N, CA, C and O atoms as a MOPAC input file, in Angstrom:
PM7 MOZYME 1SCF
protein

 N    -40.31700 1     0.15700 1    42.27000 1
 C    -39.84900 1     1.43000 1    40.80700 1
 C    -41.71200 1     1.91400 1    41.18200 1
 O    -42.12200 1     2.94600 1    41.71300 1
 N    -42.48600 1     0.74400 1    40.67500 1
 C    -43.85600 1     1.28900 1    40.62400 1
 C    -44.39500 1     1.72800 1    42.07100 1
 O    -45.02200 1     2.77100 1    41.89000 1
 N    -44.41300 1     1.47000 1    43.07100 1
 C    -44.78700 1     1.84600 1    44.24100 1
 C    -44.01800 1     3.31300 1    44.73600 1
 O    -44.61900 1     4.09800 1    45.47000 1
 N    -42.90500 1     3.52900 1    44.34600 1
 C    -42.16800 1     4.90300 1    44.29000 1
 C    -43.08800 1     6.12700 1    43.98700 1
 O    -43.43600 1     7.16400 1    44.55300 1
 N    -43.33300 1     5.39600 1    42.65300 1
 C    -44.12800 1     6.51200 1    41.40200 1
 C    -45.06400 1     6.83900 1    41.54500 1
 O    -45.51000 1     7.97300 1    41.37100 1
 N    -45.71600 1     5.65800 1    41.99000 1
 C    -47.32800 1     6.15900 1    42.86700 1
 C    -47.35500 1     6.83100 1    44.11400 1
 O    -48.15900 1     7.75600 1    44.22900 1
 N    -46.73100 1     6.57900 1    44.92800 1
 C    -46.39600 1     7.72100 1    46.18200 1
 C    -45.87000 1     9.05700 1    45.59900 1
 O    -46.68300 1     9.90800 1    45.96000 1
 N    -44.98800 1     9.58200 1    44.94000 1
 C    -44.50300 1    10.40500 1    44.34800 1
 C    -45.97300 1    11.23900 1    43.58200 1
 O    -46.29200 1    12.41400 1    43.76800 1
 N    -46.53500 1    10.44700 1    42.89600 1
 C    -47.85900 1    10.72500 1    42.20500 1
 C    -49.29500 1    11.58600 1    43.16600 1
 O    -50.09100 1    12.50300 1    42.96500 1
 N    -48.93800 1    10.53200 1    44.33400 1
 C    -49.66500 1    11.20500 1    45.08200 1
 C    -49.41500 1    12.22000 1    45.79100 1
 O    -50.28800 1    13.08000 1    45.91100 1
 N    -48.32800 1    12.34500 1    46.34600 1
 C    -47.84100 1    13.30800 1    47.18800 1
 C    -48.25200 1    14.68800 1    46.23400 1
 O    -49.11200 1    15.51900 1    46.52200 1
 N    -47.33300 1    14.67400 1    44.95400 1
 C    -47.92600 1    15.90000 1    44.05600 1
 C    -49.47900 1    16.39600 1    43.89000 1
 O    -49.87300 1    17.56200 1    43.86000 1
 N    -50.30400 1    15.11600 1    43.78400 1
 C    -51.52800 1    15.59100 1    43.78200 1
 C    -52.18400 1    15.90500 1    45.10100 1
 O    -53.15500 1    16.66200 1    45.07100 1
 N    -51.85100 1    15.50600 1    46.04700 1
 C    -52.08000 1    16.09200 1    47.31000 1
 C    -51.77200 1    17.26800 1    47.90400 1
 O    -52.30400 1    17.83000 1    48.86100 1
 N    -50.35100 1    17.74200 1    46.85900 1
 C    -49.85300 1    19.40200 1    47.27000 1
 C    -50.83900 1    19.78900 1    46.44200 1
 O    -51.87500 1    20.12600 1    47.01500 1
 N    -50.83500 1    19.83800 1    45.39400 1
 C    -52.17300 1    20.64800 1    44.35200 1
 C    -53.31100 1    21.03600 1    45.15200 1
 O    -53.98000 1    22.01800 1    44.83100 1
 N    -53.58000 1    20.34200 1    46.16700 1
 C    -54.76600 1    20.96200 1    47.04500 1
 C    -54.63700 1    21.79800 1    48.16100 1
 O    -55.54600 1    22.34000 1    48.78900 1
 N    -53.49100 1    21.85500 1    48.34500 1
 C    -53.43400 1    22.95300 1    49.57200 1
 C    -53.17700 1    24.25500 1    49.09300 1
 O    -52.18200 1    24.47400 1    48.40100 1
 N    -54.10200 1    25.27300 1    49.44100 1
 C    -54.17600 1    26.53900 1    48.86900 1
 C    -53.60800 1    27.23100 1    49.68600 1
 O    -53.86600 1    26.86200 1    50.83100 1
 N    -52.39800 1    28.77500 1    49.58400 1
 C    -52.23900 1    29.28700 1    50.34500 1
 C    -53.05400 1    30.56300 1    51.02200 1
 O    -53.86300 1    31.25300 1    50.40000 1
 N    -52.73300 1    30.72600 1    52.24700 1
 C    -53.33200 1    31.36100 1    52.73700 1
 C    -53.62200 1    32.70200 1    52.30800 1
 O    -52.75700 1    33.16700 1    51.56500 1
 N    -54.79300 1    33.60800 1    52.61900 1
 C    -54.69200 1    35.00400 1    52.04700 1
 C    -54.31300 1    35.97200 1    53.02600 1
 O    -54.64800 1    35.86200 1    54.20600 1
 N    -53.43400 1    37.18300 1    52.45700 1
 C    -52.41100 1    37.80000 1    53.33300 1
 C    -53.77000 1    38.91600 1    53.69600 1
 O    -54.79100 1    39.31100 1    53.13400 1
 N    -52.98800 1    39.13900 1    55.11400 1
 C    -53.92500 1    39.60100 1    56.05400 1
 C    -54.37100 1    41.36500 1    55.84300 1
 O    -53.44300 1    42.17300 1    55.87300 1
 N    -55.50400 1    41.77000 1    55.67900 1
 C    -55.68600 1    43.47000 1    55.29300 1
 C    -56.24900 1    44.06500 1    56.50200 1
 O    -57.18700 1    43.70400 1    57.21200 1
 N    -55.44800 1    45.07100 1    56.56800 1
 C    -55.70500 1    46.00000 1    57.68200 1
 C    -56.42500 1    46.41100 1    57.71000 1
 O    -56.98200 1    46.51300 1    56.61700 1
 N    -57.16600 1    47.07300 1    58.96600 1
 C    -57.99700 1    48.07000 1    59.34600 1
 C    -57.68200 1    48.89000 1    59.01600 1
 O    -56.61500 1    48.54700 1    58.50800 1
 N    -57.83000 1    50.57700 1    58.76800 1
 C    -56.98300 1    51.30500 1    58.96300 1
 C    -57.66500 1    52.93000 1    59.21300 1
 O    -58.53300 1    53.24400 1    58.39900 1
 N    -57.33000 1    53.90800 1    60.23600 1
 C    -57.77100 1    54.97000 1    60.34700 1
 C    -56.55400 1    56.15300 1    60.77200 1
 O    -55.54600 1    55.75300 1    61.35500 1
 N    -56.69200 1    57.41500 1    60.49000 1
 C    -56.08400 1    58.27400 1    60.51500 1
 C    -56.50300 1    59.11300 1    61.66100 1
 O    -57.67500 1    59.47300 1    61.55200 1
 N    -55.80100 1    59.60100 1    62.90000 1
 C    -56.13300 1    60.42400 1    63.89500 1
 C    -55.11900 1    61.43900 1    64.11200 1
 O    -53.94500 1    61.18800 1    63.83600 1
 N    -55.60200 1    62.99200 1    64.76200 1
 C    -54.92100 1    63.67800 1    65.05100 1
 C    -54.22500 1    63.48900 1    66.31000 1
 O    -54.02200 1    64.51400 1    66.96000 1
 N    -53.83200 1    62.41900 1    66.77200 1
 C    -53.25500 1    62.32000 1    68.23900 1
 C    -51.93900 1    61.68600 1    67.79000 1
 O    -51.81200 1    61.01900 1    66.76400 1
 N    -50.63600 1    62.06500 1    68.97900 1
 C    -49.45600 1    61.50200 1    68.33900 1
 C    -49.56200 1    59.62100 1    68.42000 1
 O    -50.11200 1    58.90500 1    69.25700 1
 N    -48.97000 1    59.35700 1    67.47000 1
 C    -48.57300 1    57.51100 1    67.63300 1
 C    -48.11100 1    57.21300 1    69.04200 1
 O    -48.76000 1    56.28500 1    69.52600 1
 N    -47.16000 1    57.72800 1    69.87500 1
 C    -47.10000 1    57.08800 1    71.08000 1
 C    -48.76800 1    57.61200 1    72.30400 1
 O    -49.33100 1    56.71500 1    72.93100 1
 N    -48.99200 1    58.27700 1    72.35000 1
 C    -50.77600 1    58.51600 1    73.01600 1
 C    -51.18600 1    57.37500 1    72.19400 1
 O    -51.54000 1    56.44600 1    72.91900 1
 N    -51.28000 1    57.06700 1    70.77200 1
 C    -52.09000 1    56.04700 1    70.49300 1
 C    -52.10700 1    54.82800 1    70.83200 1
 O    -53.01400 1    53.99900 1    70.91700 1
 N    -50.55200 1    54.78700 1    71.09700 1
 C    -50.29800 1    53.12900 1    71.45300 1
 C    -50.46000 1    52.65700 1    72.76800 1
 O    -50.80000 1    51.54100 1    73.16300 1
 N    -50.03800 1    54.11500 1    73.65000 1
 C    -50.58500 1    53.90600 1    74.68800 1
 C    -52.40000 1    53.67500 1    75.19700 1
 O    -52.85800 1    53.04200 1    76.14800 1
 N    -52.93200 1    54.28300 1    74.38200 1
 C    -54.33200 1    54.00900 1    74.67600 1
 C    -54.59300 1    52.23900 1    74.34400 1
 O    -55.13300 1    51.40300 1    75.06800 1
 N    -54.01800 1    52.09200 1    73.05800 1
 C    -54.27100 1    50.95800 1    72.62200 1
 C    -54.21200 1    49.95900 1    73.71700 1
 O    -55.14400 1    49.26400 1    74.12100 1
 N    -53.11800 1    49.98100 1    74.09400 1
 C    -52.62300 1    48.95700 1    75.32000 1
 C    -53.44100 1    48.82300 1    76.20200 1
 O    -53.90300 1    47.68600 1    76.29400 1
 N    -53.82100 1    49.59600 1    76.93200 1
 C    -55.00000 1    49.70100 1    77.68500 1
 C    -56.24000 1    49.15600 1    77.28000 1
 O    -56.82600 1    48.26100 1    77.88800 1
 N    -56.68600 1    49.78300 1    76.10300 1
 C    -58.01700 1    48.89200 1    75.69200 1
 C    -57.98500 1    47.58900 1    75.74200 1
 O    -58.84100 1    46.88800 1    76.28200 1
 N    -56.57200 1    47.04400 1    74.94000 1
 C    -56.66000 1    45.53200 1    74.53700 1
 C    -56.55700 1    44.89500 1    75.86200 1
 O    -56.97200 1    43.74200 1    75.98100 1
 N    -55.92300 1    45.67300 1    77.12900 1
 C    -55.70000 1    44.57300 1    78.43700 1
 C    -57.04100 1    44.52400 1    78.92700 1
 O    -57.61500 1    43.55100 1    79.41700 1
 N    -57.57600 1    45.93700 1    78.70200 1
 C    -59.01700 1    45.92300 1    79.60800 1
 C    -60.14300 1    44.76700 1    78.99300 1
 O    -61.14600 1    44.35600 1    79.57600 1
 N    -59.54100 1    44.29800 1    77.33400 1
 C    -60.48700 1    43.42500 1    76.61800 1
 C    -59.95000 1    41.69800 1    76.87700 1
 O    -60.38600 1    40.72500 1    76.26200 1
 N    -59.01600 1    41.69100 1    77.83700 1
 C    -58.39500 1    40.55700 1    78.13200 1
 C    -57.16300 1    40.07900 1    77.10900 1
 O    -56.82900 1    38.91500 1    77.33300 1
 N    -56.44000 1    40.70600 1    76.06800 1
 C    -55.51500 1    40.79300 1    75.77900 1
 C    -54.21000 1    40.71000 1    76.40000 1
 O    -54.00600 1    41.51500 1    77.30800 1
 N    -53.28600 1    39.90400 1    76.09900 1
 C    -51.79100 1    39.95200 1    76.69600 1
 C    -50.63500 1    40.57400 1    75.54500 1
 O    -50.24800 1    40.19300 1    74.44000 1
 N    -50.36900 1    41.54600 1    76.29100 1
 C    -49.68600 1    42.82100 1    75.51500 1
 C    -48.05000 1    41.35600 1    75.27100 1
 O    -47.34500 1    40.96200 1    76.20000 1
 N    -47.96300 1    41.04400 1    74.23800 1
 C    -46.36400 1    40.41200 1    73.99500 1
 C    -45.53200 1    41.05300 1    73.54400 1
 O    -44.38800 1    40.60000 1    73.56900 1
 N    -45.79200 1    42.37000 1    72.95000 1
 C    -44.93100 1    43.37700 1    71.98600 1
 C    -44.94800 1    44.61000 1    72.40700 1
 O    -46.16200 1    44.67800 1    72.59900 1
 N    -44.55600 1    45.63500 1    72.70200 1
 C    -44.91500 1    46.96900 1    72.47000 1
 C    -43.96000 1    47.98900 1    72.15500 1
 O    -43.40700 1    48.21300 1    73.23200 1
 N    -43.42000 1    48.78400 1    71.22000 1
 C    -42.55100 1    49.26000 1    70.96900 1
 C    -42.81000 1    50.59500 1    70.54700 1
 O    -43.35700 1    50.51700 1    69.44700 1
 N    -42.65500 1    52.01400 1    70.96100 1
 C    -43.06300 1    53.05500 1    70.66300 1
 C    -42.39600 1    53.26300 1    69.35400 1
 O    -43.07100 1    53.28500 1    68.32500 1
 N    -41.26700 1    53.39900 1    69.33800 1
 C    -40.15500 1    53.91700 1    68.72400 1
 C    -40.31200 1    53.19200 1    67.04100 1
 O    -40.00400 1    53.78300 1    66.00600 1
 N    -40.84400 1    51.84600 1    67.12800 1
 C    -41.05100 1    51.30500 1    66.07800 1
 C    -42.78900 1    51.49100 1    65.73600 1
 O    -43.16700 1    50.99700 1    64.67400 1
 N    -43.72200 1    52.11500 1    66.52400 1
 C    -45.05900 1    52.32700 1    66.39100 1
 C    -45.67100 1    50.53500 1    66.13200 1
 O    -46.34700 1    50.14900 1    65.17800 1
 N    -45.28200 1    49.87700 1    67.05200 1
 C    -45.88900 1    48.42600 1    66.91500 1
 C    -46.46000 1    48.14300 1    68.02900 1
 O    -46.01300 1    48.79900 1    68.97000 1
 N    -47.28800 1    47.40600 1    68.28800 1
 C    -48.28800 1    46.29700 1    69.49000 1
 C    -48.45900 1    45.47400 1    68.63200 1
 O    -48.51300 1    45.59600 1    67.40900 1
 N    -48.58700 1    44.22700 1    69.56600 1
 C    -48.54900 1    42.90200 1    69.08800 1
 C    -49.70400 1    42.32700 1    70.40700 1
 O    -49.38600 1    42.87400 1    71.46300 1
 N    -50.52900 1    41.69100 1    70.52500 1
 C    -51.30300 1    41.10300 1    71.53400 1
 C    -51.83500 1    40.08700 1    71.30000 1
 O    -52.17600 1    39.91000 1    70.13000 1
 N    -52.16200 1    38.85600 1    72.45800 1
 C    -52.46900 1    37.90300 1    72.38900 1
 C    -53.54900 1    37.75200 1    73.01300 1
 O    -53.65600 1    38.45000 1    74.02200 1
 N    -54.85400 1    36.71600 1    72.63100 1
 C    -56.04300 1    36.19700 1    73.58400 1
 C    -55.69100 1    34.88900 1    73.94000 1
 O    -55.31600 1    34.20800 1    72.98700 1
 N    -55.70200 1    34.30300 1    75.10700 1
 C    -56.02900 1    32.72500 1    75.16800 1
 C    -57.55800 1    32.17000 1    75.07200 1
 O    -57.81000 1    31.37100 1    75.97300 1
 N    -58.67000 1    32.43300 1    74.13900 1
 C    -59.18400 1    32.11900 1    73.69800 1
 C    -59.23800 1    30.81000 1    73.06900 1
 O    -58.06800 1    30.72400 1    72.69600 1
 N    -59.60400 1    30.10400 1    72.82600 1
 C    -59.64700 1    29.19900 1    71.65300 1
 C    -60.39900 1    29.70000 1    70.39700 1
 O    -61.50500 1    30.23100 1    70.49800 1
 N    -59.80600 1    29.52900 1    69.27100 1
 C    -58.98900 1    28.86400 1    68.76300 1
 C    -57.32200 1    30.04000 1    68.70100 1
 O    -56.29900 1    29.66600 1    68.12600 1
 N    -57.42700 1    31.19000 1    69.30600 1
 C    -56.22200 1    31.98600 1    69.69500 1
 C    -56.29600 1    33.03200 1    68.82300 1
 O    -55.94800 1    32.94900 1    67.64500 1
 N    -56.79800 1    34.15600 1    69.42000 1
 C    -56.36300 1    35.28400 1    68.59200 1
 C    -55.16400 1    36.30300 1    68.74300 1
 O    -54.53900 1    36.48900 1    69.78700 1
 N    -54.96200 1    36.88200 1    67.63400 1
 C    -53.68800 1    37.71400 1    67.71700 1
 C    -53.83400 1    38.95500 1    67.05800 1
 O    -54.11700 1    38.77700 1    65.87300 1
 N    -53.72800 1    40.41500 1    67.44800 1
 C    -53.75700 1    41.59900 1    66.91000 1
 C    -52.56700 1    41.88300 1    67.10900 1
 O    -51.73800 1    41.59000 1    67.97100 1
 N    -52.58800 1    42.84100 1    65.68200 1
 C    -51.14400 1    43.71300 1    65.68000 1
 C    -51.82200 1    45.22900 1    64.90000 1
 O    -52.58700 1    45.31900 1    63.94000 1
 N    -51.29500 1    46.13200 1    65.60800 1
 C    -51.50000 1    47.32600 1    65.52000 1
 C    -50.23500 1    48.22800 1    65.16800 1
 O    -49.52300 1    48.41000 1    66.15500 1
 N    -49.78400 1    48.83500 1    63.99900 1
 C    -49.20700 1    49.45600 1    63.65700 1
 C    -49.36000 1    50.80900 1    63.57100 1
 O    -50.55400 1    51.04600 1    63.38800 1
 N    -48.64600 1    51.90200 1    63.62300 1
 C    -49.01300 1    53.48700 1    63.80800 1
 C    -47.59400 1    54.07100 1    63.39300 1
 O    -46.43300 1    53.85300 1    63.73800 1
 N    -48.45800 1    55.21700 1    62.16500 1
 C    -46.86500 1    55.91200 1    62.22200 1
 C    -47.13700 1    57.75800 1    62.06200 1
 O    -48.28700 1    58.04300 1    61.72700 1
 N    -46.57700 1    58.45600 1    62.18800 1
 C    -46.55300 1    59.47000 1    62.03200 1
 C    -46.91800 1    60.11500 1    60.79700 1
 O    -46.09000 1    59.61900 1    60.03400 1
 N    -47.62900 1    60.90900 1    60.09400 1
 C    -47.70700 1    61.29700 1    58.78100 1
 C    -48.58400 1    62.80100 1    58.75400 1
 O    -49.79700 1    62.89200 1    58.94900 1
 N    -47.83300 1    63.71800 1    58.52100 1
 C    -48.34800 1    65.08000 1    58.85600 1
 C    -48.68100 1    65.74700 1    59.77200 1
 O    -49.35900 1    66.74500 1    59.52800 1
 N    -48.32700 1    65.43300 1    61.12500 1
 C    -48.87000 1    65.82500 1    62.13800 1
 C    -50.13200 1    64.86900 1    62.96800 1
 O    -50.81000 1    65.16100 1    63.95300 1
 N    -50.11700 1    63.90500 1    62.30500 1
 C    -50.88900 1    62.81800 1    62.65200 1
 C    -50.55300 1    61.34600 1    62.69600 1
 O    -49.50600 1    60.86100 1    62.26700 1
 N    -51.66500 1    60.60800 1    63.32600 1
 C    -51.43200 1    59.25900 1    63.38000 1
 C    -51.92600 1    58.74700 1    62.24200 1
 O    -52.92100 1    59.26700 1    61.73700 1
 N    -51.11300 1    57.29200 1    61.47300 1
 C    -52.06300 1    56.81400 1    60.61100 1
 C    -51.63600 1    54.96000 1    61.13100 1
 O    -50.54300 1    54.39600 1    61.06800 1
 N    -53.06900 1    54.38300 1    61.65300 1
 C    -53.31800 1    53.40000 1    62.26700 1
 C    -53.74900 1    52.05300 1    61.71800 1
 O    -54.96300 1    51.96300 1    61.53600 1
 N    -52.83700 1    50.71700 1    61.33900 1
 C    -53.26500 1    49.85500 1    60.74300 1
 C    -53.47500 1    48.89700 1    61.49100 1
 O    -52.42800 1    48.74700 1    62.12100 1
 N    -54.54700 1    47.79800 1    61.95400 1
 C    -54.89500 1    47.16100 1    62.89000 1
 C    -54.98200 1    45.69100 1    61.84000 1
 O    -55.71000 1    45.69700 1    60.84700 1
 N    -54.27900 1    44.67100 1    62.15600 1
 C    -54.68500 1    43.69400 1    61.92000 1
 C    -55.20100 1    42.03400 1    62.57000 1
 O    -54.49700 1    41.60800 1    63.48700 1
 N    -55.89700 1    41.50800 1    62.29900 1
 C    -56.33100 1    40.19900 1    63.68200 1
 C    -56.20700 1    39.32400 1    62.94300 1
 O    -56.50900 1    39.45700 1    61.75700 1
 N    -55.63300 1    37.96700 1    63.54300 1
 C    -55.38700 1    36.58600 1    63.21300 1
 C    -56.34900 1    35.73600 1    64.20100 1
 O    -56.53100 1    36.10400 1    65.36200 1
 N    -56.94100 1    34.60100 1    63.67300 1
 C    -57.80300 1    33.89600 1    64.77800 1
 C    -57.41200 1    32.42600 1    64.40400 1
 O    -57.77100 1    31.89400 1    63.35400 1
 N    -56.77500 1    31.92300 1    65.19700 1
 C    -55.92400 1    30.29800 1    64.47700 1
 C    -55.03800 1    30.39700 1    63.89200 1
 O    -54.59400 1    29.31700 1    63.50500 1
 N    -54.34600 1    31.49100 1    63.51900 1
 C    -52.98700 1    31.67500 1    62.17400 1
 C    -54.01300 1    31.98200 1    61.12600 1
 O    -53.47300 1    32.02000 1    60.02100 1
 N    -55.18900 1    32.19500 1    61.08300 1
 C    -55.77700 1    32.86500 1    59.66000 1
 C    -56.24200 1    34.20700 1    60.13400 1
 O    -56.89200 1    34.54000 1    61.12500 1
 N    -55.67500 1    34.94500 1    59.04900 1
 C    -56.41700 1    36.33600 1    58.93200 1
 C    -57.73000 1    36.18700 1    59.13600 1
 O    -58.27000 1    35.16000 1    58.72400 1
 N    -58.74000 1    37.52500 1    60.03900 1
 C    -59.57800 1    38.00500 1    60.13100 1
 C    -59.52400 1    39.11000 1    59.14100 1
 O    -58.48300 1    39.67100 1    58.79800 1
 N    -60.99000 1    39.44600 1    58.60400 1
 C    -61.24700 1    40.49600 1    57.58800 1
 C    -61.14000 1    41.96700 1    58.37300 1
 O    -60.97000 1    41.48600 1    59.49300 1
 N    -61.12400 1    42.84800 1    58.51300 1
 C    -60.96200 1    43.89700 1    58.42300 1
 C    -62.36200 1    44.66400 1    59.27400 1
 O    -62.15600 1    45.70500 1    59.89900 1
 N    -63.16300 1    44.31300 1    59.24700 1
 C    -64.91200 1    44.34700 1    59.74100 1
 C    -64.76700 1    43.82100 1    61.22300 1
 O    -65.26500 1    44.12500 1    62.30700 1
 N    -63.90900 1    42.95100 1    60.79800 1
 C    -63.95400 1    42.24400 1    62.69600 1
 C    -63.23800 1    43.37100 1    64.03900 1
 O    -63.70400 1    43.67800 1    65.13600 1
 N    -61.94400 1    43.76500 1    63.35800 1
 C    -61.01100 1    44.83800 1    64.36200 1
 C    -62.11200 1    46.12200 1    64.22500 1
 O    -62.10000 1    46.73000 1    65.29500 1
 N    -62.96700 1    46.67500 1    63.35800 1
 C    -63.50600 1    47.99000 1    63.29300 1
 C    -63.89800 1    48.20200 1    64.60500 1
 O    -63.50500 1    49.21400 1    65.18500 1
 N    -64.89000 1    47.09100 1    65.37200 1
 C    -65.10100 1    48.45400 1    66.94400 1
 C    -63.97400 1    48.29900 1    67.65400 1
 O    -63.81100 1    49.17300 1    68.50600 1
 N    -62.99300 1    47.32900 1    67.57300 1
 C    -61.74400 1    47.84800 1    68.38700 1
 C    -61.09500 1    49.25800 1    68.16400 1
 O    -60.94100 1    50.11100 1    69.03800 1
 N    -60.78400 1    49.34400 1    67.00100 1
 C    -60.67100 1    50.98400 1    66.13500 1
 C    -61.72000 1    51.90000 1    66.87500 1
 O    -61.31700 1    52.72200 1    67.69800 1
 N    -63.01900 1    51.77100 1    66.59900 1
 C    -63.75600 1    52.63400 1    66.90600 1
 C    -63.56400 1    52.73100 1    68.43800 1
 O    -63.44300 1    53.90400 1    68.78900 1
 N    -63.53000 1    52.25100 1    68.98400 1
 C    -63.50500 1    51.79700 1    70.82100 1
 C    -62.47900 1    53.12000 1    70.89500 1
 O    -62.77600 1    54.15300 1    71.49400 1
 N    -61.22300 1    52.90700 1    70.18200 1
 C    -59.91700 1    53.40000 1    70.48500 1
 C    -59.92700 1    54.77900 1    70.12800 1
 O    -59.19400 1    55.49800 1    70.80700 1
 N    -60.69500 1    55.39900 1    69.07500 1
 C    -60.85200 1    56.84700 1    68.62400 1
 C    -61.87300 1    57.51400 1    69.43400 1
 O    -61.94300 1    58.73200 1    69.60200 1
 N    -62.77400 1    56.50500 1    69.99600 1
 C    -63.91700 1    57.29200 1    70.79600 1
 C    -62.64700 1    57.57200 1    72.48700 1
 O    -62.62000 1    58.68400 1    73.01300 1
 N    -62.12900 1    56.88000 1    72.82000 1
 C    -61.37200 1    56.94300 1    73.67200 1
 C    -60.43300 1    58.17000 1    73.88300 1
 O    -60.47200 1    58.90400 1    74.87100 1
 N    -59.30800 1    58.33500 1    72.48200 1
 C    -58.45400 1    59.48500 1    72.31600 1
 C    -59.72800 1    60.89300 1    71.70900 1
 O    -59.24700 1    62.01800 1    71.57200 1
 N    -60.37400 1    60.80800 1    71.57900 1
 C    -61.56200 1    62.02000 1    71.20400 1
 C    -61.77100 1    62.52300 1    72.83800 1
 O    -61.55900 1    63.67800 1    73.20600 1
 N    -62.18700 1    61.51800 1    73.65000 1
 C    -62.59800 1    61.89000 1    75.22600 1
 C    -61.05700 1    62.76200 1    75.24100 1
 O    -60.96100 1    63.97200 1    75.03300 1
 N    -60.11700 1    61.99800 1    75.48400 1
 C    -59.04500 1    62.52600 1    76.32400 1
 C    -58.60700 1    62.02500 1    78.03800 1
 O    -59.18200 1    61.09900 1    78.61000 1
 N    -57.87300 1    62.56600 1    78.44700 1
 C    -57.67300 1    61.99100 1    80.28100 1
 C    -58.68000 1    62.60400 1    80.66500 1
 O    -59.01700 1    62.55800 1    81.84800 1

């Protein structure tokens, strides 16, 4: 009985130490380009950077890619049409933890410059 109470107290005490992970905050941009073109160029950019495209759905405007560098990186790009423009939201995780938006800004900047240059 005493042992069970001690064990239950220990479990509750340790459970109080666990912090919930912070939600991922996306880096955002608005571009004067069609969503399908943005996704296509983003796929090309990420593959050149060594990412493997896991999911790409132009109808949903979603792209997810991973890279096999330790501890593991994952990038998600959501694109939606808005008044003739495309609104981008890019989120990244390392080892299952969200990365700050400033770390994906270089990818968005490169994507933006590629789209401005055109084919």
